[in-house]
TORROMI-474498 format. One record per atom (N, C-alpha, C): residue in one letter; atom name; x, y, z. Coordinates in nm, 2 decimals, always signed. Layout:
<pts>
> a;CA;X;Y;Z;
...
</pts>
This chain:
<pts>
> x;N;+5.04;-1.32;+0.78;
> x;CA;+5.03;-1.19;+0.71;
> x;C;+4.96;-1.21;+0.58;
> x;N;+4.99;-1.31;+0.50;
> x;CA;+4.93;-1.33;+0.37;
> x;C;+4.78;-1.37;+0.40;
> x;N;+4.76;-1.45;+0.51;
> x;CA;+4.62;-1.48;+0.54;
> x;C;+4.54;-1.36;+0.57;
> x;N;+4.59;-1.27;+0.64;
> x;CA;+4.52;-1.14;+0.68;
> x;C;+4.49;-1.06;+0.55;
> x;N;+4.58;-1.05;+0.46;
> x;CA;+4.56;-0.98;+0.34;
> x;C;+4.45;-1.05;+0.25;
> x;N;+4.45;-1.18;+0.25;
> x;CA;+4.35;-1.25;+0.17;
> x;C;+4.21;-1.23;+0.24;
> x;N;+4.21;-1.23;+0.37;
> x;CA;+4.09;-1.21;+0.44;
> x;C;+4.03;-1.08;+0.41;
> x;N;+4.12;-0.97;+0.42;
> x;CA;+4.07;-0.84;+0.39;
> x;C;+4.02;-0.83;+0.24;
> x;N;+4.10;-0.89;+0.15;
> x;CA;+4.06;-0.89;+0.01;
> x;C;+3.93;-0.95;-0.01;
> x;N;+3.91;-1.07;+0.05;
> x;CA;+3.78;-1.14;+0.04;
> x;C;+3.67;-1.06;+0.09;
> x;N;+3.69;-0.99;+0.21;
> x;CA;+3.58;-0.90;+0.27;
> x;C;+3.55;-0.79;+0.17;
> x;N;+3.66;-0.73;+0.11;
> x;CA;+3.64;-0.62;+0.02;
> x;C;+3.56;-0.66;-0.10;
> x;N;+3.60;-0.78;-0.16;
> x;CA;+3.53;-0.83;-0.28;
> x;C;+3.38;-0.86;-0.24;
> x;N;+3.36;-0.92;-0.13;
> x;CA;+3.22;-0.96;-0.09;
> x;C;+3.14;-0.83;-0.07;
> x;N;+3.19;-0.73;+0.00;
> x;CA;+3.12;-0.61;+0.03;
> x;C;+3.09;-0.53;-0.10;
> x;N;+3.19;-0.53;-0.19;
> x;CA;+3.16;-0.47;-0.32;
> x;C;+3.05;-0.54;-0.40;
> x;N;+3.06;-0.67;-0.40;
> x;CA;+2.96;-0.75;-0.47;
> x;C;+2.82;-0.72;-0.41;
> x;N;+2.81;-0.72;-0.28;
> x;CA;+2.68;-0.70;-0.21;
> x;C;+2.63;-0.56;-0.24;
> x;N;+2.72;-0.46;-0.24;
> x;CA;+2.68;-0.32;-0.27;
> x;C;+2.63;-0.31;-0.41;
> x;N;+2.70;-0.37;-0.51;
> x;CA;+2.66;-0.36;-0.65;
> x;C;+2.53;-0.43;-0.67;
> x;N;+2.51;-0.54;-0.60;
> x;CA;+2.38;-0.62;-0.61;
> x;C;+2.27;-0.53;-0.55;
> x;N;+2.30;-0.47;-0.44;
> x;CA;+2.20;-0.38;-0.38;
> x;C;+2.16;-0.26;-0.47;
> x;N;+2.26;-0.21;-0.54;
> x;CA;+2.24;-0.09;-0.63;
> x;C;+2.16;-0.14;-0.75;
> x;N;+2.19;-0.26;-0.79;
> x;CA;+2.12;-0.31;-0.91;
> x;C;+1.97;-0.34;-0.88;
> x;N;+1.94;-0.39;-0.76;
> x;CA;+1.80;-0.42;-0.72;
> x;C;+1.73;-0.30;-0.66;
> x;N;+1.81;-0.20;-0.62;
> x;CA;+1.75;-0.08;-0.55;
> x;C;+1.63;-0.02;-0.63;
> x;N;+1.65;+0.02;-0.75;
> x;CA;+1.54;+0.08;-0.83;
> x;C;+1.42;-0.01;-0.84;
> x;N;+1.44;-0.13;-0.85;
> x;CA;+1.33;-0.23;-0.86;
> x;C;+1.25;-0.23;-0.73;
> x;N;+1.33;-0.24;-0.62;
> x;CA;+1.26;-0.24;-0.49;
> x;C;+1.18;-0.11;-0.46;
> x;N;+1.24;+0.00;-0.50;
> x;CA;+1.17;+0.13;-0.48;
> x;C;+1.05;+0.13;-0.56;
> x;N;+1.06;+0.09;-0.69;
> x;CA;+0.94;+0.09;-0.78;
> x;C;+0.83;+0.00;-0.72;
> x;N;+0.88;-0.12;-0.68;
> x;CA;+0.78;-0.21;-0.62;
> x;C;+0.71;-0.16;-0.50;
> x;N;+0.78;-0.09;-0.41;
> x;CA;+0.72;-0.03;-0.29;
> x;C;+0.63;+0.08;-0.33;
> x;N;+0.66;+0.16;-0.43;
> x;CA;+0.58;+0.27;-0.48;
> x;C;+0.45;+0.21;-0.53;
> x;N;+0.46;+0.11;-0.62;
> x;CA;+0.34;+0.05;-0.67;
> x;C;+0.25;-0.01;-0.57;
> x;N;+0.31;-0.08;-0.47;
> x;CA;+0.24;-0.14;-0.36;
> x;C;+0.17;-0.04;-0.28;
> x;N;+0.24;+0.07;-0.25;
> x;CA;+0.18;+0.18;-0.18;
> x;C;+0.06;+0.25;-0.25;
> x;N;+0.08;+0.26;-0.38;
> x;CA;-0.02;+0.32;-0.46;
> x;C;-0.14;+0.23;-0.47;
> x;N;-0.12;+0.10;-0.48;
> x;CA;-0.23;+0.01;-0.48;
> x;C;-0.31;+0.01;-0.35;
> x;N;-0.23;+0.02;-0.24;
> x;CA;-0.30;+0.02;-0.11;
> x;C;-0.38;+0.15;-0.09;
> x;N;-0.33;+0.26;-0.14;
> x;CA;-0.40;+0.39;-0.13;
> x;C;-0.53;+0.38;-0.21;
> x;N;-0.52;+0.31;-0.33;
> x;CA;-0.64;+0.30;-0.41;
> x;C;-0.74;+0.21;-0.34;
> x;N;-0.70;+0.10;-0.28;
> x;CA;-0.79;+0.01;-0.20;
> x;C;-0.85;+0.09;-0.09;
> x;N;-0.77;+0.17;-0.02;
> x;CA;-0.83;+0.25;+0.09;
> x;C;-0.94;+0.35;+0.04;
> x;N;-0.91;+0.42;-0.07;
> x;CA;-1.01;+0.51;-0.12;
> x;C;-1.13;+0.44;-0.17;
> x;N;-1.11;+0.33;-0.23;
> x;CA;-1.23;+0.25;-0.28;
> x;C;-1.31;+0.20;-0.16;
> x;N;-1.25;+0.16;-0.05;
> x;CA;-1.32;+0.11;+0.07;
> x;C;-1.40;+0.23;+0.13;
> x;N;-1.34;+0.35;+0.13;
> x;CA;-1.41;+0.46;+0.18;
> x;C;-1.53;+0.50;+0.10;
> x;N;-1.51;+0.49;-0.03;
> x;CA;-1.62;+0.52;-0.13;
> x;C;-1.74;+0.42;-0.11;
> x;N;-1.70;+0.29;-0.09;
> x;CA;-1.80;+0.19;-0.07;
> x;C;-1.88;+0.22;+0.06;
> x;N;-1.80;+0.25;+0.17;
> x;CA;-1.87;+0.28;+0.30;
> x;C;-1.96;+0.40;+0.29;
> x;N;-1.91;+0.51;+0.22;
> x;CA;-2.00;+0.63;+0.20;
> x;C;-2.12;+0.59;+0.12;
> x;N;-2.10;+0.51;+0.02;
> x;CA;-2.22;+0.47;-0.07;
> x;C;-2.32;+0.39;+0.02;
> x;N;-2.27;+0.30;+0.10;
> x;CA;-2.36;+0.22;+0.19;
> x;C;-2.43;+0.31;+0.29;
> x;N;-2.36;+0.41;+0.34;
> x;CA;-2.42;+0.50;+0.44;
> x;C;-2.53;+0.59;+0.37;
> x;N;-2.50;+0.63;+0.25;
> x;CA;-2.59;+0.72;+0.17;
> x;C;-2.72;+0.63;+0.14;
> x;N;-2.70;+0.51;+0.11;
> x;CA;-2.82;+0.42;+0.08;
> x;C;-2.90;+0.40;+0.20;
> x;N;-2.84;+0.38;+0.32;
> x;CA;-2.91;+0.36;+0.44;
> x;C;-2.99;+0.49;+0.48;
> x;N;-2.92;+0.60;+0.46;
> x;CA;-2.99;+0.73;+0.49;
> x;C;-3.11;+0.75;+0.39;
> x;N;-3.09;+0.72;+0.27;
> x;CA;-3.20;+0.73;+0.17;
> x;C;-3.32;+0.65;+0.21;
> x;N;-3.29;+0.52;+0.25;
> x;CA;-3.40;+0.43;+0.29;
> x;C;-3.47;+0.49;+0.41;
> x;N;-3.40;+0.54;+0.51;
> x;CA;-3.46;+0.60;+0.63;
> x;C;-3.55;+0.72;+0.59;
> x;N;-3.50;+0.80;+0.50;
> x;CA;-3.58;+0.92;+0.45;
> x;C;-3.71;+0.87;+0.39;
> x;N;-3.69;+0.77;+0.30;
> x;CA;-3.81;+0.72;+0.23;
> x;C;-3.91;+0.66;+0.33;
> x;N;-3.86;+0.59;+0.43;
> x;CA;-3.95;+0.53;+0.54;
> x;C;-4.02;+0.64;+0.62;
> x;N;-3.94;+0.74;+0.65;
> x;CA;-4.00;+0.85;+0.73;
> x;C;-4.10;+0.92;+0.65;
> x;N;-4.08;+0.95;+0.52;
> x;CA;-4.17;+1.01;+0.43;
> x;C;-4.30;+0.93;+0.42;
> x;N;-4.28;+0.80;+0.40;
> x;CA;-4.40;+0.71;+0.39;
> x;C;-4.48;+0.71;+0.51;
> x;N;-4.41;+0.71;+0.63;
> x;CA;-4.49;+0.72;+0.76;
> x;C;-4.57;+0.84;+0.77;
> x;N;-4.50;+0.96;+0.73;
> x;CA;-4.58;+1.09;+0.74;
> x;C;-4.69;+1.09;+0.64;
> x;N;-4.67;+1.03;+0.53;
> x;CA;-4.78;+1.02;+0.43;
> x;C;-4.90;+0.94;+0.48;
> x;N;-4.87;+0.83;+0.54;
> x;CA;-4.97;+0.74;+0.60;
> x;C;-5.05;+0.81;+0.71;
> x;N;-4.98;+0.90;+0.78;
> x;CA;-5.05;+0.97;+0.89;
> x;C;-5.16;+1.06;+0.84;
> x;N;-5.14;+1.11;+0.72;
> x;CA;-5.23;+1.21;+0.67;
> x;C;-5.35;+1.15;+0.62;
</pts>
């Protein structure tokens, strides 16, 4: 009987400690995930901008080449 009560008390203390530890770290984990998500979004936007910039440069070069070819024909 005493063993059962000690076991329950130990479980209660352990669960309380784990819950408090989780609550203490909770805001830090949420903030960390938000920062990580924000950084990933920034990297995605930056990669898209770089891809668009490269595509625009290729298109510009093609237009210049086409214009030069037309000019040479005349």
